C-alpha positions as CSV (number, residue, x, y, z in Angstrom):
1,M,-15.7,-38.3,-12.4
2,E,-12.0,-39.0,-13.2
3,D,-11.7,-36.1,-15.6
4,H,-13.4,-34.0,-13.3
5,L,-10.7,-35.0,-10.7
6,K,-8.0,-34.3,-13.3
7,L,-9.3,-30.9,-13.8
8,R,-9.3,-30.1,-10.2
9,D,-5.8,-31.6,-9.6
10,E,-4.5,-29.5,-12.5
11,A,-6.2,-26.4,-11.2
12,F,-4.6,-26.7,-7.7
13,L,-1.4,-27.4,-9.2
14,V,-1.3,-24.2,-11.5
15,A,-2.5,-22.3,-8.5
16,T,0.5,-23.7,-6.4
17,T,2.8,-22.7,-9.4
18,V,1.5,-19.1,-9.5
19,A,2.0,-19.0,-5.6
20,R,5.6,-20.1,-5.9
21,I,6.5,-17.8,-8.7
22,R,5.0,-14.9,-6.9
23,S,7.2,-15.8,-3.9
24,F,10.2,-16.0,-6.2
25,L,9.2,-12.4,-7.4
26,I,8.7,-11.2,-4.0
27,S,12.1,-12.6,-2.7
28,G,13.8,-11.0,-5.6
29,E,14.9,-14.5,-7.1
30,L,13.2,-13.3,-10.2
31,R,14.2,-9.8,-11.1
32,A,12.5,-7.1,-13.1
33,G,13.0,-7.4,-16.9
34,E,14.4,-11.0,-16.6
35,K,13.3,-13.6,-19.4
36,L,11.8,-16.6,-17.9
37,S,13.0,-20.0,-19.8
38,E,10.2,-22.4,-19.8
39,Q,12.2,-25.3,-19.4
40,I,14.2,-24.1,-16.6
41,V,11.4,-23.0,-14.4
42,A,9.3,-25.9,-15.2
43,N,12.2,-28.1,-14.0
44,Q,12.8,-25.8,-11.1
45,L,9.1,-26.4,-10.2
46,S,8.7,-29.9,-10.9
47,V,5.8,-29.3,-13.2
48,S,4.7,-29.6,-17.0
49,R,5.1,-27.1,-19.4
50,N,1.5,-26.8,-19.8
51,T,0.8,-26.3,-16.1
52,L,3.8,-23.5,-16.2
53,R,2.1,-21.7,-19.4
54,E,-1.2,-21.6,-17.5
55,A,0.6,-19.9,-14.4
56,F,2.4,-17.7,-16.8
57,R,-0.8,-16.6,-18.6
58,L,-2.5,-16.0,-15.1
59,L,0.5,-14.1,-13.7
60,T,0.5,-11.9,-17.2
61,A,-3.1,-11.2,-16.6
62,Q,-2.0,-9.9,-12.9
63,G,0.6,-7.6,-14.6
64,L,3.4,-9.5,-12.9
65,L,4.6,-10.9,-16.1
66,T,4.6,-9.7,-19.6
67,H,4.6,-11.8,-22.9
68,I,6.1,-10.6,-25.9
69,P,5.3,-12.5,-28.9
70,N,8.1,-14.0,-30.6
71,R,10.5,-13.2,-27.6
72,G,9.1,-14.9,-24.5
73,V,8.1,-14.1,-21.1
74,Y,9.7,-11.7,-18.8
75,V,9.1,-10.2,-15.3
76,T,7.4,-6.9,-15.6
77,A,9.5,-3.9,-14.6
78,P,7.2,-1.4,-13.0
79,D,7.8,2.3,-14.4
80,E,7.3,5.5,-12.6
81,A,3.5,5.7,-13.2
82,A,3.3,2.0,-11.7
83,I,5.2,3.0,-8.6
84,I,3.2,6.0,-8.1
85,D,-0.2,4.0,-8.5
86,I,1.1,1.5,-6.0
87,F,1.7,4.0,-3.3
88,R,-2.0,5.4,-4.0
89,I,-3.1,2.0,-2.9
90,R,-0.7,1.9,-0.1
91,F,-1.7,4.9,1.3
92,A,-5.6,4.4,1.0
93,L,-5.1,0.8,2.5
94,Q,-2.6,1.2,5.3
95,T,-4.0,4.7,6.6
96,R,-7.2,2.9,7.1
97,A,-5.5,0.1,8.9
98,L,-4.2,2.4,11.3
99,Q,-7.3,4.2,11.8
100,L,-9.0,0.8,12.9
101,A,-5.9,-0.5,14.8
102,C,-6.2,-1.6,18.4
103,K,-3.2,-2.7,20.6
104,N,-4.3,-6.4,21.0
105,H,-5.2,-7.1,17.4
106,P,-3.3,-9.8,15.9
107,G,-2.0,-7.6,13.1
108,V,-0.5,-5.3,15.6
109,L,1.3,-8.1,17.2
110,K,2.7,-9.5,13.8
111,M,3.8,-5.8,13.2
112,R,5.9,-5.8,16.3
113,S,7.4,-9.4,15.4
114,A,8.3,-8.4,11.9
115,A,9.8,-4.9,12.9
116,D,11.9,-6.4,15.7
117,A,13.2,-9.2,13.4
118,G,13.9,-6.5,10.6
119,E,15.9,-4.4,12.7
120,D,18.0,-7.6,14.2
121,A,18.4,-8.6,10.4
122,A,19.7,-5.1,9.8
123,R,22.1,-5.3,12.8
124,R,23.6,-8.5,10.9
125,S,23.7,-6.8,7.5
126,D,21.3,-9.4,6.3
127,W,19.5,-6.9,4.0
128,K,17.6,-9.6,2.0
129,T,16.0,-10.8,5.1
130,A,15.5,-7.4,6.2
131,A,13.8,-6.4,3.1
132,K,11.6,-9.5,3.1
133,L,10.5,-8.7,6.8
134,N,9.7,-5.2,5.8
135,L,7.2,-6.4,3.4
136,E,5.8,-8.8,6.2
137,F,5.5,-5.8,8.5
138,H,3.2,-3.8,5.9
139,R,1.4,-6.9,5.1
140,A,0.7,-7.4,8.8
141,M,-0.8,-3.8,9.2
142,V,-3.3,-4.2,6.4
143,T,-4.7,-7.5,8.0
144,I,-5.8,-5.0,10.6
145,C,-8.8,-4.2,8.4
146,D,-10.0,-7.9,8.8
147,S,-11.0,-8.0,5.2
148,P,-9.8,-10.9,2.9
149,R,-10.5,-8.7,-0.2
150,I,-8.2,-6.1,1.0
151,D,-5.8,-8.6,1.9
152,A,-5.8,-9.9,-1.5
153,A,-5.5,-6.6,-3.2
154,F,-2.4,-5.6,-0.9
155,D,-0.9,-9.0,-1.8
156,Q,-0.6,-8.0,-5.2
157,V,1.1,-4.9,-4.1
158,V,3.5,-6.7,-2.2
159,V,4.6,-8.8,-5.2
160,E,5.0,-5.5,-7.3
161,L,6.9,-4.0,-4.1
162,G,9.2,-7.0,-4.2
163,I,9.9,-6.6,-7.8
164,L,10.8,-3.0,-7.4
165,L,13.1,-3.7,-4.2
166,G,14.8,-6.6,-6.4
167,R,15.8,-3.8,-8.7
168,L,17.7,-2.3,-6.1
169,G,19.7,-5.3,-4.9
170,D,20.6,-5.8,-1.1
171,S,20.7,-2.3,-0.5
172,G,21.1,-1.3,3.3
173,S,21.3,2.3,2.4
174,F,17.9,2.0,0.9
175,H,16.3,-0.1,3.7
176,D,17.8,1.1,6.8
177,P,15.9,4.3,7.3
178,F,12.6,2.6,7.3
179,L,13.3,-0.4,9.7
180,S,13.4,2.1,12.6
181,L,10.0,3.8,11.5
182,N,8.4,0.5,11.8
183,R,9.3,0.1,15.3
184,E,8.3,3.7,16.1
185,I,4.8,3.1,14.1
186,T,4.2,0.0,16.2
187,S,5.2,1.4,19.5
188,C,2.6,4.3,18.9
189,L,-0.4,1.7,18.3
190,E,0.8,-0.3,21.5
191,V,0.3,2.9,23.5
192,E,-3.1,3.6,21.5
193,D,-1.7,6.7,20.0
194,N,-3.2,6.1,16.4
195,F,-2.8,9.7,15.3
196,A,1.0,9.6,15.9
197,A,1.2,6.4,14.0
198,L,-0.8,8.0,11.1
199,A,1.4,10.7,11.1
200,L,4.4,8.4,10.8
201,L,3.2,6.1,8.3
202,E,2.4,9.1,6.1
203,T,6.1,10.4,6.4
204,Y,7.1,6.7,5.8
205,L,5.1,6.4,2.4
206,L,6.3,9.8,1.0
207,K,10.0,8.9,1.8
208,S,9.7,5.5,0.4
209,E,7.8,6.5,-2.6
210,R,10.3,9.4,-3.5
211,A,13.3,6.8,-2.8
212,L,11.9,4.4,-5.3
213,L,11.3,6.6,-7.7
214,G,14.7,8.3,-7.5
215,A,16.4,4.7,-7.4
216,I,14.5,3.7,-10.6
217,Q,15.3,7.1,-12.5
218,R,19.3,6.7,-11.4
219,A,19.1,3.1,-12.6
220,K,17.6,4.4,-16.1
221,L,20.3,7.1,-16.2
222,T,23.0,4.5,-15.5
223,R,21.9,2.2,-18.3
224,T,21.7,5.0,-20.6
225,S,25.2,6.1,-20.0
226,L,26.4,2.5,-20.8
227,V,24.8,2.5,-24.2
């Protein structure tokens, strides 16, 4: 019985550690390509190295970390193919959410809250908060599907988007154009014009995909020129 409790407690601790590292990836505290020191991260999270290694193993299986033998564990840096695939998933899940949306759904209310707060953060030039709220806006949108499995699938997308956005830094020039679209999409849903909301979302996703691909390509060219 005691061994069973220990295993259960350890599993809970590993799951908590995974969730905390995922939150660091979303917020940009851990950046794409960054090497993770076992000692530093274990001390930061107040967990044992064995617990951390199991968390690293699970995050590696999820594609969020990369283990390179004899070199260590790194935050995965999504490439162009990964970006394209992320947006395939976004288009499938988010357009479905807007097809199902009704103005009184809790997800729409959360979208409004995140959209308003994101624009407020932008007015204060707090781009880190604005980027976080932008991700919360899209996560709220997907909850309209009322599917725990879809929510879990999109949570993976949110973490990968957080890693991608972390590569751009706190860039208002990237985030600002999309925050007003968040408000416009929500306003359409609030007057039950789902068709207009869908059209705006499609424009949004196309612009966002192109902007991310362009930003990653420019970052590659910059690194190449410095070599």
